[in-house]
C-alpha positions as a Markdown table, in Angstrom:
| # | Residue | x | y | z |
|---|---|---|---|---|
| 1 | Met | 138.9 | 98.2 | 70.3 |
| 2 | Arg | 137.6 | 95.5 | 72.6 |
| 3 | Arg | 134.4 | 93.9 | 71.5 |
| 4 | Tyr | 132.9 | 94.2 | 75.0 |
| 5 | Asp | 133.8 | 95.6 | 78.4 |
| 6 | Ala | 132.2 | 92.8 | 80.4 |
| 7 | Glu | 130.2 | 89.7 | 79.6 |
| 8 | Val | 127.4 | 91.0 | 81.9 |
| 9 | Ile | 126.6 | 94.5 | 83.0 |
| 10 | Val | 124.4 | 94.9 | 86.1 |
| 11 | Val | 122.8 | 98.3 | 86.6 |
| 12 | Gly | 122.1 | 99.1 | 90.2 |
| 13 | Ala | 124.0 | 98.0 | 93.4 |
| 14 | Gly | 121.0 | 97.3 | 95.6 |
| 15 | Pro | 120.3 | 93.9 | 97.0 |
| 16 | Ala | 119.2 | 92.5 | 93.6 |
| 17 | Gly | 122.1 | 93.9 | 91.6 |
| 18 | Ala | 124.8 | 93.1 | 94.1 |
| 19 | Thr | 123.5 | 89.5 | 94.5 |
| 20 | Ala | 123.3 | 88.9 | 90.7 |
| 21 | Ala | 126.8 | 90.4 | 90.3 |
| 22 | Arg | 128.2 | 88.3 | 93.1 |
| 23 | Leu | 126.9 | 85.0 | 91.8 |
| 24 | Leu | 127.9 | 85.6 | 88.2 |
| 25 | Ala | 131.4 | 86.7 | 89.2 |
| 26 | Ala | 131.8 | 83.6 | 91.4 |
| 27 | Trp | 131.1 | 81.5 | 88.4 |
| 28 | Gly | 134.0 | 83.1 | 86.6 |
| 29 | Ile | 131.9 | 85.5 | 84.4 |
| 30 | Ser | 133.2 | 89.0 | 83.9 |
| 31 | Val | 130.7 | 91.5 | 85.5 |
| 32 | Leu | 130.6 | 95.3 | 85.5 |
| 33 | Leu | 128.3 | 96.7 | 88.2 |
| 34 | Leu | 127.1 | 100.3 | 87.6 |
| 35 | Glu | 125.7 | 102.4 | 90.5 |
| 36 | Arg | 124.5 | 105.9 | 90.1 |
| 37 | Cys | 125.5 | 106.9 | 93.7 |
| 38 | Arg | 128.6 | 106.7 | 95.7 |
| 39 | Leu | 128.4 | 104.0 | 98.3 |
| 40 | Pro | 127.4 | 103.9 | 101.0 |
| 41 | Arg | 124.2 | 105.9 | 100.3 |
| 42 | Tyr | 120.9 | 106.3 | 102.2 |
| 43 | Lys | 117.9 | 104.4 | 100.9 |
| 44 | Pro | 114.4 | 104.9 | 102.2 |
| 45 | Cys | 113.2 | 101.5 | 103.3 |
| 46 | Gly | 111.7 | 99.8 | 106.3 |
| 47 | Gly | 114.7 | 97.5 | 106.3 |
| 48 | Ala | 113.0 | 94.4 | 107.7 |
| 49 | Ile | 114.9 | 91.2 | 106.7 |
| 50 | Thr | 113.1 | 87.9 | 107.2 |
| 51 | Lys | 114.5 | 84.5 | 107.8 |
| 52 | Arg | 113.4 | 83.6 | 104.2 |
| 53 | Thr | 115.5 | 86.5 | 102.9 |
| 54 | Ile | 118.5 | 85.3 | 104.9 |
| 55 | Gln | 118.1 | 81.8 | 103.4 |
| 56 | Phe | 118.0 | 83.3 | 99.9 |
| 57 | Leu | 121.4 | 85.0 | 100.6 |
| 58 | Ala | 123.0 | 81.9 | 102.1 |
| 59 | Pro | 125.8 | 81.0 | 102.3 |
| 60 | Leu | 126.7 | 84.7 | 102.5 |
| 61 | Asp | 126.6 | 85.7 | 106.2 |
| 62 | Ile | 124.9 | 89.1 | 106.7 |
| 63 | Ser | 125.2 | 89.1 | 110.5 |
| 64 | Pro | 127.8 | 91.9 | 110.5 |
| 65 | Val | 125.1 | 94.4 | 109.1 |
| 66 | Ile | 122.1 | 93.3 | 111.2 |
| 67 | Glu | 121.0 | 96.2 | 113.4 |
| 68 | Thr | 118.4 | 94.5 | 115.6 |
| 69 | Trp | 116.8 | 91.0 | 115.9 |
| 70 | Val | 113.2 | 91.6 | 116.6 |
| 71 | Arg | 111.6 | 89.4 | 119.3 |
| 72 | Lys | 108.1 | 90.9 | 119.7 |
| 73 | Leu | 105.3 | 92.0 | 117.4 |
| 74 | Val | 102.5 | 94.4 | 118.4 |
| 75 | Val | 99.4 | 94.7 | 116.1 |
| 76 | Gln | 96.9 | 97.4 | 116.5 |
| 77 | Ser | 93.4 | 97.6 | 115.1 |
| 78 | Pro | 91.6 | 100.7 | 113.6 |
| 79 | Asn | 89.7 | 101.3 | 116.9 |
| 80 | Gly | 92.9 | 101.1 | 119.0 |
| 81 | Glu | 92.8 | 97.6 | 120.3 |
| 82 | Ser | 96.1 | 95.8 | 120.3 |
| 83 | Phe | 97.8 | 92.5 | 121.1 |
| 84 | Thr | 101.4 | 91.5 | 121.5 |
| 85 | Thr | 103.0 | 88.2 | 120.4 |
| 86 | Asn | 106.5 | 86.9 | 120.8 |
| 87 | Leu | 108.3 | 86.1 | 117.6 |
| 88 | Pro | 110.4 | 82.9 | 117.0 |
| 89 | Glu | 114.1 | 83.5 | 117.3 |
| 90 | Gly | 115.8 | 84.5 | 114.1 |
| 91 | Leu | 112.6 | 85.3 | 112.2 |
| 92 | Ile | 112.9 | 89.1 | 111.6 |
| 93 | Ala | 115.9 | 91.4 | 111.7 |
| 94 | Thr | 116.3 | 95.0 | 110.6 |
| 95 | Val | 119.1 | 96.6 | 108.6 |
| 96 | Met | 120.1 | 100.0 | 107.5 |
| 97 | Arg | 120.2 | 100.0 | 103.7 |
| 98 | Asp | 123.4 | 102.1 | 103.4 |
| 99 | Lys | 125.3 | 99.4 | 105.3 |
| 100 | Phe | 123.4 | 96.4 | 103.9 |
| 101 | Asp | 123.8 | 97.4 | 100.3 |
| 102 | Thr | 127.4 | 98.3 | 100.7 |
| 103 | Tyr | 128.1 | 94.9 | 102.4 |
| 104 | Leu | 126.4 | 93.0 | 99.5 |
| 105 | Thr | 128.3 | 95.1 | 96.9 |
| 106 | Asp | 131.6 | 94.4 | 98.7 |
| 107 | Ala | 130.8 | 90.7 | 98.6 |
| 108 | Ala | 130.3 | 91.0 | 94.8 |
| 109 | Ile | 133.6 | 92.8 | 94.4 |
| 110 | Leu | 135.3 | 90.2 | 96.5 |
| 111 | Ala | 133.9 | 87.5 | 94.1 |
| 112 | Gly | 135.4 | 89.4 | 91.1 |
| 113 | Ala | 132.8 | 91.9 | 90.0 |
| 114 | Lys | 134.1 | 95.4 | 89.0 |
| 115 | Leu | 132.2 | 98.4 | 90.4 |
| 116 | Lys | 131.8 | 101.8 | 88.8 |
| 117 | Ser | 129.9 | 104.1 | 91.2 |
| 118 | Gly | 128.7 | 107.6 | 90.6 |
| 119 | Glu | 127.7 | 106.8 | 87.1 |
| 120 | Leu | 124.1 | 107.5 | 86.0 |
| 121 | Val | 122.9 | 105.3 | 83.2 |
| 122 | Leu | 121.4 | 107.5 | 80.4 |
| 123 | Arg | 120.7 | 105.0 | 77.6 |
| 124 | Cys | 120.6 | 101.3 | 76.8 |
| 125 | Glu | 120.7 | 100.1 | 73.2 |
| 126 | Gln | 120.4 | 96.5 | 71.9 |
| 127 | Lys | 122.7 | 95.6 | 69.0 |
| 128 | Thr | 122.7 | 92.3 | 67.1 |
| 129 | Asp | 125.4 | 90.8 | 69.2 |
| 130 | Arg | 125.6 | 93.0 | 72.3 |
| 131 | Val | 124.0 | 95.7 | 74.5 |
| 132 | Glu | 125.5 | 99.1 | 74.8 |
| 133 | Val | 125.0 | 101.1 | 78.0 |
| 134 | Thr | 125.8 | 104.8 | 78.0 |
| 135 | Thr | 126.4 | 106.6 | 81.3 |
| 136 | Thr | 127.5 | 110.0 | 82.4 |
| 137 | Ser | 131.1 | 108.7 | 82.1 |
| 138 | Gly | 131.1 | 106.7 | 78.8 |
| 139 | Thr | 129.7 | 103.8 | 76.9 |
| 140 | Tyr | 130.1 | 100.1 | 77.9 |
| 141 | Arg | 129.4 | 97.0 | 75.9 |
| 142 | Cys | 128.3 | 93.6 | 77.2 |
| 143 | Leu | 126.7 | 90.4 | 76.0 |
| 144 | Ala | 123.8 | 90.6 | 78.5 |
| 145 | Leu | 122.4 | 93.3 | 80.7 |
| 146 | Ile | 120.6 | 93.0 | 84.1 |
| 147 | Gly | 118.5 | 96.0 | 85.1 |
| 148 | Ala | 118.5 | 96.2 | 88.9 |
| 149 | Asp | 118.1 | 99.9 | 89.1 |
| 150 | Gly | 115.0 | 100.1 | 91.3 |
| 151 | Ala | 111.6 | 101.6 | 91.2 |
| 152 | Asn | 112.6 | 104.3 | 88.7 |
| 153 | Ser | 114.5 | 101.9 | 86.5 |
| 154 | Val | 116.1 | 103.5 | 83.4 |
| 155 | Val | 116.6 | 100.0 | 82.0 |
| 156 | Ala | 113.0 | 98.9 | 82.4 |
| 157 | Glu | 111.8 | 102.2 | 81.0 |
| 158 | Gln | 113.9 | 102.1 | 77.9 |
| 159 | Met | 113.3 | 98.4 | 77.2 |
| 160 | Gly | 109.5 | 98.8 | 77.6 |
| 161 | Leu | 109.5 | 96.5 | 80.7 |
| 162 | Lys | 108.3 | 99.1 | 83.3 |
| 163 | Pro | 105.6 | 97.8 | 85.6 |
| 164 | Lys | 102.3 | 99.8 | 85.3 |
| 165 | Arg | 100.9 | 99.4 | 88.8 |
| 166 | Arg | 102.4 | 101.4 | 91.8 |
| 167 | Ala | 102.0 | 101.3 | 95.5 |
| 168 | Val | 103.5 | 104.0 | 97.8 |
| 169 | Ser | 105.7 | 103.9 | 100.9 |
| 170 | Ile | 106.6 | 106.8 | 103.2 |
| 171 | Val | 109.7 | 106.3 | 105.5 |
| 172 | Ala | 110.8 | 108.5 | 108.4 |
| 173 | Glu | 113.9 | 108.1 | 110.5 |
| 174 | Leu | 113.1 | 109.2 | 114.1 |
| 175 | Ser | 115.5 | 111.0 | 116.4 |
| 176 | Pro | 117.5 | 108.8 | 118.9 |
| 177 | Glu | 115.5 | 109.7 | 121.9 |
| 178 | Ala | 112.6 | 107.7 | 120.4 |
| 179 | Lys | 114.5 | 104.5 | 120.9 |
| 180 | Glu | 114.8 | 105.2 | 124.6 |
| 181 | Arg | 111.0 | 105.0 | 124.9 |
| 182 | Trp | 110.7 | 101.8 | 122.8 |
| 183 | Asp | 110.9 | 98.1 | 123.7 |
| 184 | Asp | 112.5 | 96.8 | 120.5 |
| 185 | Ser | 109.2 | 95.5 | 119.1 |
| 186 | Ile | 107.8 | 95.8 | 115.6 |
| 187 | His | 104.5 | 97.8 | 115.7 |
| 188 | Leu | 101.9 | 97.5 | 113.0 |
| 189 | His | 98.7 | 99.5 | 112.8 |
| 190 | Phe | 95.9 | 98.8 | 110.3 |
| 191 | Pro | 93.6 | 101.9 | 110.0 |
| 192 | Phe | 90.5 | 102.3 | 108.1 |
| 193 | Ser | 90.7 | 103.8 | 104.6 |
| 194 | Leu | 94.5 | 103.6 | 104.1 |
| 195 | Asn | 94.4 | 100.4 | 102.1 |
| 196 | Gly | 97.6 | 99.5 | 103.9 |
| 197 | Tyr | 99.2 | 99.9 | 107.3 |
| 198 | Ala | 101.5 | 102.0 | 109.4 |
| 199 | Trp | 104.6 | 100.6 | 111.0 |
| 200 | Cys | 107.5 | 101.3 | 113.4 |
| 201 | Phe | 110.7 | 99.2 | 113.4 |
| 202 | Pro | 113.7 | 99.3 | 115.7 |
| 203 | Lys | 117.1 | 99.8 | 114.0 |
| 204 | Gly | 120.2 | 99.8 | 116.2 |
| 205 | Asn | 120.2 | 103.1 | 118.0 |
| 206 | His | 117.1 | 104.6 | 116.5 |
| 207 | Leu | 113.6 | 103.9 | 115.1 |
| 208 | Ser | 112.1 | 104.0 | 111.6 |
| 209 | Ala | 108.4 | 104.6 | 111.0 |
| 210 | Gly | 106.3 | 104.8 | 108.0 |
| 211 | Ile | 103.2 | 104.1 | 105.9 |
| 212 | Tyr | 102.6 | 101.6 | 103.2 |
| 213 | Thr | 99.5 | 101.8 | 100.9 |
| 214 | Arg | 98.4 | 99.9 | 97.8 |
| 215 | Leu | 97.0 | 103.2 | 96.6 |
| 216 | Pro | 99.0 | 105.0 | 93.9 |
| 217 | Gln | 99.3 | 108.0 | 96.1 |
| 218 | Ile | 98.6 | 109.3 | 99.7 |
| 219 | Pro | 96.9 | 112.7 | 99.5 |
| 220 | Asp | 97.3 | 113.4 | 103.2 |
| 221 | Trp | 100.5 | 111.4 | 104.0 |
| 222 | Arg | 101.7 | 114.0 | 106.5 |
| 223 | Gly | 98.5 | 113.7 | 108.4 |
| 224 | Trp | 98.6 | 109.9 | 108.4 |
| 225 | Leu | 102.2 | 109.9 | 109.6 |
| 226 | His | 101.6 | 112.5 | 112.3 |
| 227 | Arg | 98.5 | 110.7 | 113.6 |
| 228 | Tyr | 100.3 | 107.4 | 113.7 |
| 229 | Leu | 103.3 | 108.8 | 115.6 |
| 230 | Ala | 101.0 | 110.7 | 118.0 |
| 231 | Asn | 99.3 | 107.4 | 118.7 |
| 232 | Leu | 102.7 | 106.0 | 119.7 |
| 233 | Glu | 103.5 | 109.2 | 121.6 |
| 234 | Leu | 106.5 | 109.7 | 119.3 |
| 235 | His | 105.4 | 112.6 | 117.2 |
| 236 | Asp | 107.9 | 114.9 | 118.9 |
| 237 | Cys | 110.7 | 112.7 | 117.6 |
| 238 | Leu | 109.9 | 113.3 | 114.0 |
| 239 | Asp | 112.5 | 115.1 | 112.0 |
| 240 | Arg | 110.8 | 116.4 | 108.9 |
| 241 | Arg | 114.1 | 116.6 | 107.1 |
| 242 | Lys | 114.4 | 112.8 | 107.4 |
| 243 | Ile | 111.1 | 111.8 | 105.7 |
| 244 | Arg | 111.3 | 110.1 | 102.3 |
| 245 | Gly | 108.6 | 108.8 | 100.0 |
| 246 | His | 109.0 | 106.3 | 97.2 |
| 247 | Thr | 106.9 | 104.3 | 94.8 |
| 248 | Ile | 106.8 | 100.5 | 94.9 |
| 249 | Pro | 106.2 | 99.0 | 91.4 |
| 250 | Ile | 103.9 | 95.9 | 91.3 |
| 251 | Ala | 104.1 | 93.5 | 88.4 |
| 252 | Asp | 100.9 | 91.9 | 87.0 |
| 253 | Lys | 100.0 | 88.9 | 84.9 |
| 254 | His | 100.9 | 90.8 | 81.7 |
| 255 | Ser | 104.4 | 91.8 | 82.8 |
| 256 | Val | 107.4 | 90.7 | 80.8 |
| 257 | Phe | 110.8 | 90.6 | 82.4 |
| 258 | His | 113.1 | 90.3 | 79.4 |
| 259 | Lys | 113.7 | 91.8 | 76.0 |
| 260 | Gly | 116.4 | 90.5 | 73.8 |
| 261 | Arg | 119.6 | 90.4 | 75.8 |
| 262 | Val | 118.2 | 92.4 | 78.7 |
| 263 | Ile | 116.3 | 91.2 | 81.9 |
| 264 | Val | 115.1 | 93.1 | 84.9 |
| 265 | Val | 115.0 | 92.1 | 88.6 |
| 266 | Gly | 113.8 | 93.4 | 91.9 |
| 267 | Asp | 111.9 | 96.7 | 92.0 |
| 268 | Ala | 112.8 | 97.2 | 88.3 |
| 269 | Ala | 110.7 | 94.1 | 87.6 |
| 270 | Gly | 108.0 | 95.1 | 90.1 |
| 271 | Val | 108.3 | 92.0 | 92.3 |
| 272 | Ala | 107.6 | 93.5 | 95.7 |
| 273 | Asp | 105.2 | 91.8 | 98.0 |
| 274 | Pro | 101.7 | 93.4 | 97.5 |
| 275 | Phe | 100.6 | 92.4 | 101.0 |
| 276 | Thr | 103.6 | 93.8 | 103.0 |
| 277 | Gly | 105.2 | 96.1 | 100.5 |
| 278 | Glu | 108.5 | 94.4 | 101.3 |
| 279 | Gly | 110.8 | 94.1 | 98.3 |
| 280 | Ile | 114.2 | 92.8 | 99.4 |
| 281 | Ser | 113.2 | 89.1 | 99.6 |
| 282 | Trp | 111.9 | 88.9 | 96.0 |
| 283 | Ala | 114.6 | 91.2 | 94.8 |
| 284 | Ile | 117.2 | 88.7 | 95.9 |
| 285 | Tyr | 115.3 | 85.7 | 94.7 |
| 286 | Thr | 114.8 | 87.1 | 91.2 |
| 287 | Ala | 118.5 | 88.1 | 91.2 |
| 288 | Lys | 119.4 | 84.5 | 91.8 |
| 289 | Leu | 117.1 | 83.4 | 89.0 |
| 290 | Ala | 118.5 | 86.0 | 86.7 |
| 291 | Ala | 122.1 | 85.0 | 87.4 |
| 292 | Ala | 121.4 | 81.4 | 86.6 |
| 293 | Phe | 119.5 | 82.2 | 83.4 |
| 294 | Val | 122.1 | 84.7 | 82.2 |
| 295 | Arg | 124.8 | 82.1 | 82.8 |
| 296 | Ala | 122.8 | 79.6 | 80.7 |
| 297 | Phe | 122.4 | 82.2 | 78.0 |
| 298 | Leu | 126.1 | 82.9 | 77.9 |
| 299 | Glu | 126.7 | 79.1 | 77.6 |
| 300 | Gly | 124.6 | 79.0 | 74.4 |
| 301 | Glu | 121.0 | 78.4 | 75.5 |
| 302 | Lys | 119.4 | 81.0 | 73.3 |
| 303 | Asp | 115.9 | 80.8 | 75.0 |
| 304 | Ala | 117.3 | 81.2 | 78.5 |
| 305 | Leu | 116.2 | 84.8 | 79.0 |
| 306 | Ser | 112.6 | 84.1 | 77.9 |
| 307 | Asp | 112.7 | 81.1 | 80.3 |
| 308 | Tyr | 113.5 | 83.6 | 83.0 |
| 309 | Thr | 110.2 | 85.5 | 82.4 |
| 310 | Arg | 108.3 | 82.2 | 82.4 |
| 311 | Thr | 109.9 | 81.2 | 85.7 |
| 312 | Val | 109.2 | 84.5 | 87.4 |
| 313 | His | 105.6 | 84.2 | 86.4 |
| 314 | Lys | 105.4 | 80.6 | 87.7 |
| 315 | Glu | 107.4 | 81.0 | 91.0 |
| 316 | Val | 107.0 | 84.7 | 91.9 |
| 317 | Leu | 103.9 | 86.2 | 90.3 |
| 318 | Ser | 101.7 | 83.3 | 91.5 |
| 319 | Glu | 102.9 | 84.1 | 95.0 |
| 320 | Met | 102.2 | 87.8 | 94.5 |
| 321 | Ala | 98.6 | 86.9 | 93.3 |
| 322 | Ala | 97.9 | 85.0 | 96.5 |
| 323 | Ala | 99.4 | 87.8 | 98.6 |
| 324 | His | 97.2 | 90.3 | 96.7 |
| 325 | Trp | 94.0 | 88.5 | 97.9 |
| 326 | Phe | 95.2 | 88.5 | 101.5 |
| 327 | Ala | 95.9 | 92.2 | 101.2 |
| 328 | Arg | 92.5 | 93.0 | 99.6 |
| 329 | Ile | 90.7 | 91.3 | 102.5 |
| 330 | Leu | 92.8 | 92.6 | 105.4 |
| 331 | Phe | 93.0 | 96.2 | 104.2 |
| 332 | Ala | 89.3 | 96.4 | 103.2 |
| 333 | Leu | 88.1 | 94.9 | 106.5 |
| 334 | Pro | 90.9 | 95.7 | 109.0 |
| 335 | Gln | 88.7 | 95.7 | 112.2 |
| 336 | Phe | 87.0 | 92.4 | 111.2 |
| 337 | Ser | 90.3 | 90.9 | 110.2 |
| 338 | Phe | 91.9 | 91.9 | 113.5 |
| 339 | Gln | 89.0 | 90.4 | 115.6 |
| 340 | His | 88.5 | 87.2 | 113.7 |
| 341 | Phe | 91.9 | 86.4 | 112.1 |
| 342 | Leu | 95.0 | 88.3 | 113.1 |
| 343 | Arg | 94.9 | 87.7 | 116.8 |
| 344 | Arg | 94.4 | 83.9 | 116.4 |
| 345 | Glu | 97.4 | 81.8 | 117.2 |
| 346 | Pro | 97.1 | 79.5 | 114.2 |
| 347 | Val | 97.1 | 82.5 | 111.9 |
| 348 | Leu | 100.1 | 84.0 | 113.6 |
| 349 | Asn | 101.9 | 80.7 | 113.4 |
| 350 | Asn | 101.3 | 80.4 | 109.7 |
| 351 | Phe | 102.5 | 84.0 | 109.2 |
| 352 | Ala | 105.7 | 83.1 | 111.0 |
| 353 | Lys | 106.1 | 80.0 | 108.8 |
| 354 | Leu | 105.6 | 82.2 | 105.7 |
| 355 | Leu | 108.3 | 84.7 | 106.8 |
| 356 | Gly | 110.5 | 81.7 | 107.6 |
| 357 | Gly | 110.1 | 80.2 | 104.2 |
| 358 | Glu | 108.3 | 77.1 | 105.5 |
| 359 | Val | 105.1 | 77.8 | 103.7 |
| 360 | Thr | 104.0 | 79.9 | 100.7 |
| 361 | Tyr | 101.2 | 82.4 | 100.2 |
| 362 | Arg | 99.6 | 80.0 | 97.7 |
| 363 | Glu | 99.5 | 77.2 | 100.3 |
| 364 | Leu | 98.0 | 79.6 | 102.9 |
| 365 | Trp | 95.5 | 80.9 | 100.4 |
| 366 | Asp | 94.4 | 77.4 | 99.5 |
| 367 | Lys | 94.1 | 76.6 | 103.2 |
| 368 | Ala | 92.0 | 79.7 | 103.7 |
| 369 | Leu | 89.7 | 78.8 | 100.9 |
| 370 | Arg | 89.2 | 75.3 | 102.2 |
| 371 | Lys | 88.5 | 76.4 | 105.7 |
| 372 | Gly | 86.2 | 79.2 | 104.4 |
| 373 | Leu | 84.2 | 76.7 | 102.4 |
| 374 | Ser | 84.0 | 74.2 | 105.3 |
| 375 | Leu | 82.6 | 77.0 | 107.5 |
| 376 | Leu | 80.0 | 77.9 | 104.9 |
| 377 | Met | 79.0 | 74.3 | 104.6 |
| 378 | Arg | 78.2 | 74.2 | 108.3 |
| 379 | His | 75.5 | 76.8 | 107.9 |
């Protein structure tokens, strides 16, 4: 009997899992990629891809699966005021996750990874010299395991790595006639009491709309969604059969991202942006880190996986902490933020730089603190 089936098993063929599998396979490491669903499969997601995310994926070209390049942003305050701004070219695109995830997975297979889809992971067990992963089809052995199986991660749950905090997102795919009334802009609305925002994004021949909240649940999510779409005069385009909700795990300063020979990435690690709720960018970034540290582990660096946890804390959680403070201020005071910050050109320029990877949340937060203190010193 073979000692192991692959050097690395990756659970989950989303952006994080497919990226980690592709990089490891390209380095000549044997990779088994396990996915519970048959691809392509629908995934509830806003599907916004930023320039920074595209840079994380480089040199892989994702242009074949981009649905729309967004040129315009409309921001609406709680009392109905709004402003429109043009976005820099190439800053934000939208994708459909069924096509996007399949494309990334195909790239991993092309690099040499082996895919087994339609297999649900039931159990993960650490042995002295390996990890055993049991699915609905059998048991597989590996030297290292990467959990990239999303918000309801079996790997994170069984390894005791599951994030404790949760945000919530509701996603609705609107009927095609909604697109005929739209101008291909992204629309964001910041209402009172939601502790989040409502959004509408163009995607190819249709629109997606939804709600993001930092609260652990939305008691009246149907009411929130209906009122938002009525505000856009799109409520008649809502197909109630195409509404999906999902939780967004959010890591904190106590989070650990490895245990023994196992590490977690993406939503399984809780590395979504607490300000926007967007998870693809950090999913891909942590997948790149994971691939590098797993490679080092396989080459004999015994502390490489604990180094992964330390690096995620240093490079990702510090960013999430700064994003958290922006979110607290904006969502608690949406009208004040709209009037005094959001519509100001320097703020919009800095936000564009953030999405483009030119500046970090930490740098923007430090700048905000300095300017806030200087304003206070004038009075």
